[in-house]
C-alpha positions in Angstrom: 21.8 -13.4 18.4 20.0 -16.4 16.9 17.3 -15.9 14.3 14.8 -17.3 16.8 15.8 -14.7 19.4 15.5 -12.0 16.7 12.1 -13.2 15.8 10.9 -13.2 19.4 12.1 -9.6 19.7 10.3 -8.7 16.5 7.1 -10.2 17.9 7.5 -8.1 21.1 8.0 -5.0 19.0 4.8 -5.7 17.1 2.9 -6.1 20.4 4.3 -2.8 21.5 3.3 -1.1 18.2 -0.3 -2.5 18.4 -0.7 -1.0 21.9 0.1 2.5 20.7 -2.5 4.5 18.8 -0.9 5.5 15.5 -3.5 6.8 13.1 -2.0 8.5 10.0 0.0 11.6 11.0 -0.3 10.6 14.6 2.6 8.1 14.6 5.1 9.9 16.9 4.9 7.3 19.7 5.3 4.3 17.3 8.2 6.1 15.8 9.7 6.3 19.3 9.3 2.6 19.7 11.0 1.9 16.4 13.8 4.2 17.5 14.1 2.1 20.6 14.7 -1.1 18.5 17.6 0.6 16.7 19.1 1.9 19.9 18.9 -1.6 21.4 21.0 -3.0 18.5 23.3 0.0 18.4 22.2 0.8 14.8 22.5 4.5 13.9 19.3 5.9 12.5 17.7 9.1 11.3 14.2 10.4 11.8 12.3 12.9 9.6 8.8 13.7 11.0 7.6 10.1 12.0 9.7 8.4 9.4 12.6 6.4 10.9 15.3 5.0 8.6 18.7 3.4 8.8 21.5 2.1 6.6 23.5 -1.1 6.8 26.9 -0.9 8.6 29.1 -1.4 5.5 27.3 1.1 3.2 29.2 1.7 0.0 28.2 4.6 -2.2 29.4 2.7 -5.3 26.9 -0.1 -4.8 23.2 -0.1 -5.8 20.6 0.4 -3.0 17.9 -2.1 -1.9 15.0 -0.4 0.0 13.1 -2.3 2.7 10.0 -0.4 3.5 6.8 -0.7 5.4 4.5 1.6 7.4 3.6 2.0 11.0 0.4 4.1 10.7 -3.0 2.5 10.8 -6.5 3.3 9.8 -9.1 4.0 12.5 -10.8 0.9 13.9 -14.3 0.2 12.5 -17.4 -0.1 14.6 -17.6 -3.9 14.1 -14.6 -4.5 16.5 -15.5 -6.9 19.3 -12.0 -6.7 20.9 -9.9 -3.8 22.1 -8.0 -2.8 19.0 -5.1 -1.6 21.1 -4.8 -4.7 23.3 -2.3 -7.1 21.7 -3.0 -10.6 22.7 -2.3 -14.1 21.3 -5.2 -16.5 21.1 -5.1 -19.8 19.2 -1.9 -18.8 17.5 -3.3 -15.4 16.3 -2.0 -12.1 17.5 -4.9 -9.7 17.6 -4.8 -5.9 17.4 -5.2 -2.9 15.0 -2.3 -2.8 12.5 -1.2 -6.4 13.3 -1.7 -7.5 9.7 -1.6 -4.1 7.9 1.2 -3.7 8.1 2.8 -4.3 11.5 3.7 -7.9 10.9 5.5 -6.9 7.6 7.2 -3.9 9.3 8.7 -5.8 12.2 9.7 -8.7 10.0 11.6 -6.3 7.6 13.2 -4.6 10.6 14.3 -7.9 11.9 15.6 -8.9 8.5 17.5 -5.6 8.2 19.0 -6.2 11.6 20.1 -9.7 10.6 22.0 -8.3 7.6 23.2 -5.0 9.3 26.7 -6.2 10.1 27.1 -8.3 7.0 30.1 -7.5 4.7 30.5 -8.0 1.0 26.8 -7.6 0.1 26.2 -6.7 -3.5 23.6 -4.0 -2.5 23.4 -1.5 0.2 20.3 -1.9 2.4 18.1 1.0 3.4 15.4 0.3 6.0 12.5 2.8 6.1 9.7 2.6 8.6 7.3 5.2 7.1 4.3 7.2 8.2 1.1 8.3 6.5 0.8 5.4 4.1 -2.9 4.9 4.8 -3.8 8.4 3.8 -1.1 9.0 1.2 0.0 12.0 3.2 2.6 14.6 2.1 5.0 13.3 4.8 4.7 9.7 3.7 7.4 7.8 1.8 6.6 10.0 -1.2 7.6 13.1 0.7 10.6 11.4 2.3 12.2 10.1 -1.0 14.0 13.4 -1.9 15.8 13.1 1.5 17.0 9.5 0.8 19.8 8.0 -1.4 18.8 7.0 -4.9 17.0 3.6 -4.7 17.5 0.9 -7.3 15.1 -1.8 -6.2 12.7 -2.1 -3.3 10.7 -4.6 -1.2 7.5 -3.0 0.1 6.1 -4.8 3.1 2.4 -5.5 2.7 0.5 -8.7 3.5 0.9 -11.1 0.5 1.1 -14.4 2.3 4.7 -14.1 1.4 3.9 -14.6 -2.3 5.6 -12.3 -4.8 3.4 -9.4 -5.9 5.4 -8.5 -9.0 2.9 -5.8 -10.1 0.4 -3.5 -8.4 -2.5 -1.6 -9.9 -2.4 2.2 -9.8 -5.4 4.4 -9.0 -7.0 7.4 -10.5 -10.1 8.9 -8.9 -12.4 11.0 -11.2 -15.2 13.5 -10.5 -17.8 13.6 -13.1 -20.9 15.8 -13.7 -24.0 14.9 -15.6 -26.0 18.0 -16.4 -29.7 18.7 -17.1 -32.3 21.4 -16.8 -33.5 22.3 -13.3 -37.2 22.5 -12.8 -40.2 22.1 -10.5 -41.1 18.4 -10.3 -44.7 19.2 -11.3 -43.8 20.5 -14.7 -42.7 18.6 -17.8 -38.9 18.2 -18.2 -37.3 16.1 -20.9 -33.8 17.0 -19.8 -33.8 15.6 -16.2 -30.2 15.3 -15.0 -31.0 12.2 -13.0 -32.6 10.4 -16.0 -29.7 11.5 -18.1 -27.4 9.8 -15.6 -28.9 6.4 -16.5 -27.2 6.3 -19.9 -24.0 7.7 -18.4 -23.9 5.0 -15.8 -24.5 2.3 -18.4 -21.5 3.8 -20.4 -19.2 3.5 -17.4 -20.5 0.0 -16.6 -19.9 -1.3 -20.1 -16.7 0.5 -21.0 -13.7 -1.7 -21.8 -10.1 -0.6 -21.9 -8.3 -2.3 -24.7 -4.9 -3.1 -23.1 -4.7 -6.0 -20.6 -1.8 -7.1 -18.5 -0.4 -10.6 -17.9 0.1 -9.8 -14.1 -2.7 -7.4 -13.4 -5.5 -8.2 -15.9 -7.8 -5.5 -17.1 -8.2 -1.9 -15.9 -11.1 -1.9 -13.5 -13.4 1.1 -13.5 -16.2 1.5 -10.9 -18.7 4.2 -10.1 -18.5 4.5 -6.3 -20.4 7.6 -5.4 -23.5 9.5 -6.7 -25.0 12.7 -5.4 -27.9 14.9 -6.5 -30.9 16.8 -5.4 -31.8 18.9 -2.4 -35.6 18.4 -2.0 -38.4 16.2 -3.3 -40.1 18.7 -5.6 -37.0 20.1 -7.4 -35.3 18.4 -10.4 -31.6 19.2 -9.9 -29.4 20.9 -12.5 -26.7 18.2 -12.2 -25.7 14.8 -10.8 -22.2 14.3 -9.4 -20.4 11.0 -9.7 -17.2 9.7 -8.4 -15.3 7.0 -10.4 -12.6 4.8 -9.1 -10.2 3.4 -11.8 -7.7 0.7 -10.9 -5.0 1.0 -13.6 -2.9 -1.9 -14.9 0.7 -1.6 -16.0 -0.2 -1.3 -19.7 -1.3 2.3 -19.1 0.1 5.4 -17.4 -2.4 7.3 -15.3 -2.2 10.2 -17.7 -3.2 7.9 -20.6 -6.3 6.8 -18.6 -7.2 10.4 -17.9 -6.8 11.4 -21.5 -8.9 8.5 -22.7 -11.8 9.2 -20.4 -11.8 12.9 -20.9 -12.0 12.3 -24.7 -14.6 9.6 -24.6 -16.8 9.9 -21.5 -20.4 11.2 -22.3 -20.2 13.7 -19.5 -17.8 16.2 -17.9 -15.0 14.4 -16.1 -11.9 15.5 -14.3 -9.2 13.5 -12.5 -8.2 14.4 -8.9 -4.6 13.5 -9.4 -2.2 11.3 -11.3 0.5 10.4 -8.8 -0.7 6.9 -7.8 0.8 4.9 -10.6 0.9 1.2 -11.2 4.1 -0.6 -10.1 6.0 -3.7 -11.4 9.2 -5.6 -11.3 10.6 -7.9 -14.1 9.8 -11.5 -13.3 13.4 -12.3 -14.3 14.8 -9.8 -11.8 17.3 -11.6 -9.4 15.2 -10.6 -6.4 12.0 -12.3 -7.8 14.0 -15.3 -9.0 15.4 -15.8 -5.5 11.8 -16.0 -4.2 10.7 -18.3 -7.0 13.6 -20.6 -6.2 12.1 -20.9 -2.7 8.8 -22.0 -4.0 7.0 -18.7 -3.8 4.3 -17.8 -6.4 4.1 -14.6 -8.4 0.9 -12.6 -8.9 -0.5 -9.1 -9.5 -1.9 -7.1 -6.6 -5.2 -5.1 -7.0 -4.5 -3.1 -3.8 -2.5 0.1 -3.5 0.6 0.7 -1.3 3.6 3.0 -1.0 4.9 1.3 -4.2 3.0 4.0 -6.0 5.5 6.5 -4.7 8.5 4.6 -6.2 9.9 5.0 -9.7 12.3 2.0 -9.4 11.3 -1.6 -9.8 9.6 -2.8 -6.6 8.3 -6.0 -5.2 5.4 -6.2 -2.7 6.0 -9.0 -0.2 5.1 -9.7 3.4 3.5 -12.0 6.0 -0.2 -11.8 6.6 -3.3 -11.8 4.3 -4.5 -8.7 2.5 -8.2 -9.7 3.1 -7.7 -9.1 6.8 -6.6 -5.5 6.3 -9.0 -2.9 7.6 -11.3 -5.6 8.9 -12.8 -5.9 12.4 -10.7 -7.8 15.0 -7.6 -7.7 12.8 -5.0 -10.4 13.4 -1.9 -12.0 12.1 -0.7 -15.6 12.9 2.4 -15.8 15.0 3.7 -18.5 12.6 3.3 -16.1 9.7 5.7 -13.6 11.3 8.2 -16.4 12.0 8.0 -17.8 8.5 8.0 -14.2 7.1 11.3 -13.4 8.7 12.8 -16.7 7.7 11.7 -16.2 4.0 12.8 -12.6 3.9 16.3 -13.7 5.1 16.5 -16.6 2.6 15.3 -14.4 -0.3 17.9 -11.8 0.5 20.6 -14.4 0.9 19.8 -15.6 -2.6 19.8 -12.0 -3.9 22.6 -10.2 -2.0 25.5 -12.6 -2.5 
C-alpha cells in the first residue's frame, strides 16, 4: 500500500471517530473502530478497557521500546458550537468535528505511521502503538493505569497538536486548595479580622510570588489563583475564604518540591490535591529529536498537559494540528496537516529507527 493510500484510510478513520461520541470513559465504540483498523491490516492487537494497543511484527525483547501514543476520548462540546460536533465534513480544506484536532488527527496519523513500519525488519527499536482512553479527565483507566500492563518503555512520542514542531518539554501541574481564615460575625458589628479582607493580602502574595528556578525550554513556573469561594448571605461575615491555585511546573522542580515550598511559605493554609502530573522532557540531543531537527522542525516547551505526565521515560510531544484549537467551538484540523503529519512522522522515524 502506498503512503497516499494509507493517508486516505487514516483520514477515513478520523471521520469515523468524529462521528462517534467518545467522552472520557465512554470510548467503547471508538475503541471498536480502532480495532477495525488493525483487523483490516491483519495486525494482532490487545484491548484493556477502551485502550487498544499493538506491537510491530518483528518485536524483539532484546531491543528498546518506542511508544507511539495518542488518545481517542474527547471533552464534551461547548455551547458555542454552530456545527454538529459529531458530523465530520470537509470545508475549504478543513475537517470539522469534535476531537478532530485534539487528538484525532494525531491518533490516526500515528496509527498510520505504526502500520507503515509494522512489517519492517531490522529496526533498532520495537514499536508499541497505544490508542488510549480517559486522557482528558486523567482517569484511572488512562495510559497511567495501562502502563503496568505494557512492556517497559524507553522513549515515547505522545501525539498532541504541536503543528509538527518538537515539544521537548511539557509543564506539570499541581492544584492546591487554600483557606484564608477570619472571625465570623454579623455584618452590622465591628470586625477587624474579616476573612474576605484578609484574603486581599493573600491574593497579592500569590500574584507576586516568584519561583527562583527557570527552565530553558519551559520558562518560569506559573502560579494562578483560579477559584474563590466564601459567604452564604449578605449580613454574615464568613469564617473562611476558600481558594484554588493552579501551578504549572517547569522541569527545574519536582511537584513535591513545589508543594513543600508553598506549604512552608504561603501566608495561609494550603494543601495539594495530588502530585502525579509531573513535568516531562527529552534531551535535545536525543536521536529522536535530532531526526526532527534535521527535517527543519523547531523545538519548544509546551505549557499544556498531556499523557506525557504519566511517563517516567524521556518523551516527545509531537503531532499535526494546533493546540489553540483544542476544546474550542467548531473544532477542526486541516486535511493537509494530517497528510504532512504522517509524512513527517515516517521521515522522523526513518531517521531514528535505522
